[in-house]
N, C-alpha and C positions, 0 to 999 in steps of 0.2 A: 668699215662697218658693219661688219658682220657679228661685230664681237661685239656691236654698241647694242643690240637686240637682246644680248643677256646684261648687259651694265643696268641697263633702265628697266629692264620686265620680267624682274625676277632673274631662275635659272634655268635651265634647258628642262629639265623635268616637270618645272611650273612657273612657265612666263605667265606677263601682265598685262593682258593686251592694251588696258588705258591707260595714258600716261597723260596725264598735268602739267605745264608749263606757266608758268609762273614766276613772279617778282615785282620788285619798286615798277613803277609806270618808269621806260627809260633806257633797262637794261639791258635791253636785245632780247626780248623770250619772246618776239613774234618770227625773228628773225631765227634762233636757235630751234625752236618746233617746228618749223619749216626744215631746217636741218636736216632734225631729228628723224624726218616721217620720213625724207627723200633717202632719207641713207636704210631707213630700215623696208621701203619701198623697193631702195635697190637691191636687197636681198633676196626680193624673191615674193615678200607683201605685198596682202589687198591695204591700202594703207589708205582711212580716213581723216585726214587736215583739218579743224573747224576751227570758227574763233567765234568766244561769248565775250571780245572786249566792245563794249558799243564802239570802242575809238579805234575802226579795222583799219589795217595795215596788211595782212596779211595777203591779199592779193599783189600789194607794191612788190612786197619781199618776192612771190612768188613771181612776177612779172606775168601776170593775169588774170582775166577779168571775172571775177569771182559771182558767184551768188546765194541765196537760199538754197537751192539743191546741188549738192556734189556736183565741179565739172570736173574734169581730168588733166591734171596737166604736167602727167612723167607718167614712163610706165611705169603701174604700180601704184600710182600718189592720185588721187582724189583730194578737192579740195573744197568747202563750203562758207561762206559769212549770213549766216542768215541775217536780215534786217529786226528790228527786235520792232520797230511800227508795226512794221508788217503782220509781227508775229503776235503781236497786242491786240491787233483790229483782228484779226484770223480767229484770237480766243475770243474774244467779244462777240463774232457773228456766232462761234457754237454756243456760248449761254444762250444767247440770244433766240439761238431755233429750236434750245432743251425748255426755255422760259414757256413759249409759243404753245407746246402740247403739253407742260405742265402745271403753268399760272392762268389766270380769270383774266379774259379781255381789259375789264377793266385796270387792271394791275401791270397792261404793261407797258403804259406809258411814265410810271416811275421808274419799272426796270429798267429799263431803255436811261434814263434821265443818270442813275445811277450809275450802271457802267460805263456811260461816258463819262464820269466826275471820273471813276476809278480807273481808266485807262488813260489818262492823264497824270497817275500818282506816278512816284517817284519808283517803289517798287516792282511794279507792272512788267516793267523792260523788264528784269533780271528774272521775272519768273518765268517768264514767255522765254528768256533764253533759260529755264533751266528744264522746262519743257522739251525745248526741243534737242537741247544735250542729249534726254533722259532716253528721247527717240531715234538719238545715232546710239548709245551705250548698246540697247535695245537688239541693235540692226549687230554688233560686236560678234563674232563668232557665225554670222551667216552670211552679213555682206563680206564685212569689213573682217579681218583679222588680227585688225591693229587700229586703234583710234587716238589723234594726239591731237590734248584742246593745250590750242592760246590763246591760255587765261584772262582774263580781266586784269586787274592790279592786285598786290597781297592782299585789299580788304575786300574785295570783291570778288577774289578763289575761293576766300574762307567762306564768305553769305551762300556762293555757289555752291560749296560742297555739303555745306549746313542746310542751305534747305531742304530736301529731301524728307530729313531728320526733325525740323523745326513746320510743314508742311503738313504732316501727317495727322498730329495729334487735333491739329484746326479742322481739314478734312473730316474727321471722324465726328468730330464735334456737330462738323454742318449733316454729316448723314443721319447723327444721332436726333438733333434735333427736326431731318424729312421727317425721319420715321416716324417722330410720337405725331406731327402732322397727319398724318398718312392713318394713321390711328385714332384719331380724333374725326376725320372725317369721314373715317369707314364706322363709326359708333353713333353717328349723328343720321349717316344713311343709313338704315338699317333696313332697305331690301333684298339685299343678299343682290344676289347673281358674281359671275365671275370678276375678281380685283382688274384694276385696267395697272399697267403697266408703268411706270416710274422715270421715265428717260435722266429726267434730272437723278434719280440720289442714284442709278445707275449707275453715271458717270461720277458724282464722289465716289462707290466704291472701288470704278474703276482706278482712278483718278488716286485712290490710298493706293491701292496693289502697286502698282507702278511706279508711286514715289518706296513703298519699302522695297522691293525689289533696286530700285537705284541705290536707294541706300546702304545697303546691304552688298550690290556691288561693288562700289565705289571703294569699300573697307574692302574687300576679296580682290577686289581683282584690277584698281588703279594702283599707280606711285605717280608720288606727286617731286615735280623737278623740280626743284630754284634757280633763279637765275640773280644772278648778285652781283654788285664791282667791285671795285675795291677799293674802295671807300667808308669810312667809319660808321658814315649814320645811315650809310645803305647796310653795312653789317646787320646795325642794331634793330634796322627791319624785319630784315632776313631771318636774324633769330628769331622774333618774337613769333611770324609765323609760323617756325618749324616747333615751338613750344606747343602752341596753339592746332597743330595740324596732329602731332603727335599724340597730344592731351586727347585730343577727338576718333585716335584710332585709324591714323590714315598711313600708309606706308613714304617712307620719301627716301628717294636717291639720292645716289652724292649730288652736290648742291652745287652748280656749275659758276665760276669765274667768270666772269667776261670784262672782254675790254683793257685789258692788263700792255702796260704799255711799253715797250724794249724798253732793258735794260736801262742805258742810256740815257731814258725821259723819263722816268720811272720817279724816281724824289728819294726819298727819306717819307716822305706820308705816305706816298702809293704801298712801299717797302713795309711797312708800320703796318699799313691797314690790312695788305694779304699776308701778313705773319698772325694779324691777329684774327684773320677769316681762315686759316688754315684750324687755327687752333680752337676755334670755337664750331669748327663741324669735323671735324678727329673721330666724332664718332658714326658718321655720315662718309665722310670723303669728300674730297673736294676735287670739280675736273675743272681747270685753269686757260681758259679762252685768250690768247695773247690779239692783241688790237690789233684789226685788220686798215690795211692800207687805201683797199678800197672799198664801196660800201658794198657788203654782200648778198646782192640779191638778183636773181633765178638759178636755173638749177646748175649751172658750172657751178660757177663761186660758192652755192650753199654746197653744193658737196665736200669742195675743198674745205669749207669749215665744220664740215660733219667729221672729218678726220682727225679735227682734235678733240674732238669727245668722243674719239673710241679710248680704250682707257689700257694705259702704256705700261 
């Protein structure tokens, strides 16, 4: 497993401390993210593995009860499964607190109604999970030596990785509108005196800086490991993900081909799909994982699975 650190995290001279594990639903990415994180922890690193997939299964794989905050599940390994609904509620509470200090009292009922509607919108949970991910990324280098992210299926992973860059212009625009409103208020009130602080504006600027740092760090310090299966349809989706991630400037680790049946049970379709997968990702390389006889859950079986991830 010691070699695994160099495979997924760059070189000994320049490691990549953040690994995203993603792929189509059902390919085994959660299991492989847990195995990878455990292998890193076994080399003496302090590692956090977290799930950003709303369909949580990381706790089942690790055979541990997980919560929003990291809990230790093995020597050197902590794990977390953030609750997206709870994250949305915390965000709305924080915005309301800021609004109470920055918005006239008569406007607050409208603000509250708007936030309640926004809280149920489809993108709110993804955005809240992205904020939690940014929090954990900022802890890498201090609290954690490595972060492994069990990502949502491919489409969600792509949006998650793009979110900081997409939200930054929006936050900048909000901040500018807020500044214009503040200048108009100041012009209308020519009494003078010290200008009051604007917590809402301050939070917008702080959020913009966080998103800019996150977007930069994802491209500088992160690697994406995609998991696929020896099937033509899964290969096609993985190939599209590789193209989009590469175009967005992300580094990719060798592609993991998971659940490969033994030779006498694989059949011609599997053999052809496996050959096509090797050829399609020859520029990245592939790591091939045989189909396991038993469900690989718990530290013991995950360690055995992680041995297949090491380069040969």
